[in-house]
Structures are given as C-alpha cells and as structure tokens.
C-alpha positions as CSV (number, residue, x, y, z in Angstrom):
1,M,20.7,-51.3,-56.9
2,S,23.8,-50.8,-59.0
3,E,26.4,-53.5,-59.5
4,R,29.9,-53.1,-58.2
5,G,33.1,-54.2,-59.8
6,F,34.4,-54.2,-63.3
7,R,32.0,-53.9,-66.3
8,F,33.3,-55.7,-69.3
9,I,32.8,-54.0,-72.7
10,D,32.7,-56.2,-75.8
11,T,33.7,-53.4,-78.2
12,P,36.5,-54.4,-80.5
13,E,39.5,-52.2,-80.1
14,T,41.7,-50.8,-82.8
15,A,45.2,-52.2,-82.7
16,I,48.5,-50.6,-83.5
17,E,51.7,-52.3,-84.5
18,V,54.7,-51.8,-82.2
19,T,58.0,-53.6,-82.3
20,V,58.9,-54.8,-78.8
21,D,62.4,-56.2,-78.2
22,G,62.7,-56.9,-82.0
23,A,59.3,-58.6,-82.3
24,L,56.2,-57.1,-84.0
25,R,53.3,-56.9,-81.5
26,H,49.7,-55.6,-81.7
27,L,48.7,-53.4,-78.8
28,P,45.3,-51.7,-78.2
29,A,45.3,-48.1,-79.6
30,G,44.7,-45.2,-77.2
31,R,46.0,-46.8,-74.1
32,S,49.3,-46.2,-72.3
33,L,52.2,-48.4,-73.4
34,L,52.2,-50.1,-70.0
35,A,48.5,-50.9,-70.2
36,G,48.9,-52.3,-73.7
37,L,51.8,-54.5,-72.6
38,L,50.0,-55.8,-69.5
39,A,46.9,-56.5,-71.6
40,T,48.8,-58.6,-74.2
41,A,51.8,-60.1,-72.4
42,D,52.8,-61.9,-69.2
43,G,56.0,-62.1,-67.1
44,A,55.8,-58.5,-65.9
45,P,57.3,-57.5,-62.5
46,D,54.9,-57.7,-59.6
47,F,54.2,-54.0,-59.1
48,F,53.7,-50.8,-61.2
49,C,52.3,-47.6,-59.7
50,A,50.8,-46.6,-63.2
51,I,51.2,-42.9,-62.4
52,G,54.9,-42.4,-63.3
53,Q,56.3,-42.2,-59.8
54,C,58.0,-45.6,-59.3
55,Q,59.8,-45.5,-62.6
56,R,59.7,-49.3,-62.8
57,C,58.2,-49.3,-66.2
58,R,60.9,-47.2,-67.8
59,V,61.7,-48.3,-71.3
60,R,63.4,-46.9,-74.4
61,V,61.0,-45.9,-77.2
62,N,62.5,-44.9,-80.6
63,G,65.8,-44.4,-78.8
64,T,64.4,-42.1,-76.1
65,S,63.9,-43.0,-72.4
66,E,60.1,-43.1,-71.6
67,V,58.0,-44.1,-68.6
68,A,55.6,-46.7,-70.2
69,C,52.6,-45.8,-68.0
70,L,52.7,-42.2,-69.2
71,Y,53.5,-42.9,-72.9
72,T,50.8,-43.4,-75.5
73,P,52.4,-45.5,-78.3
74,R,52.0,-44.8,-81.9
75,D,51.8,-47.2,-84.8
76,G,55.4,-48.1,-85.8
77,D,57.1,-47.3,-82.5
78,T,60.1,-49.4,-81.5
79,V,60.3,-50.3,-77.8
80,E,63.2,-51.8,-75.9
81,T,62.5,-53.2,-72.5
82,P,65.1,-53.5,-69.7
83,E,65.7,-57.1,-70.6
84,T,67.3,-56.0,-73.9
85,G,69.0,-52.9,-72.6
86,G,66.1,-50.5,-73.0
87,R,66.1,-49.1,-69.4
88,A,67.5,-45.6,-69.4
C-alpha cells in the first residue's frame, strides 16, 4: 500500500543570491520567487493562489512589475516587496 502525503527529499538544493528589500538573501534555485520566499521567510499574507490569478504576490524585480508565483528568479536579481514600494 502506498503512503499518502508529502515525501521529503533530503537532496541539497543549489541556492541563488537575490537582494530582497535591500538585504542579500539565498533562495532555492529553480523555484518560483514566491516559493523561494515562502521557504526562507515568514510574515507573508495569509493567502496566495500560486497561479497568478489573485495578484497578491506582485512585486518589483529589477524595476519591472512581476507576479512572484510566476517569476523564476535569477542570481543577482533585485526584488522590492510592497512593504518597500515594490507593488506595481
């Protein structure tokens, strides 16, 4: 019988360096910006749809408005969250 639920994988991930609201942060490579932020930070709003429809995760990346759940960050990106004026 197969187990249900999450299967945790102990494979180390490659991290990228991203500046978030002026602070250098390490996020997992290959994940959406939203997934990386949720995995490494706390204090997020209570709901994100994670498919780009609600627009609650809109941020500014390198000066351009982006939906964080649909954006895959690159090493060296600069992200501004709504708390610092990054919402477009």
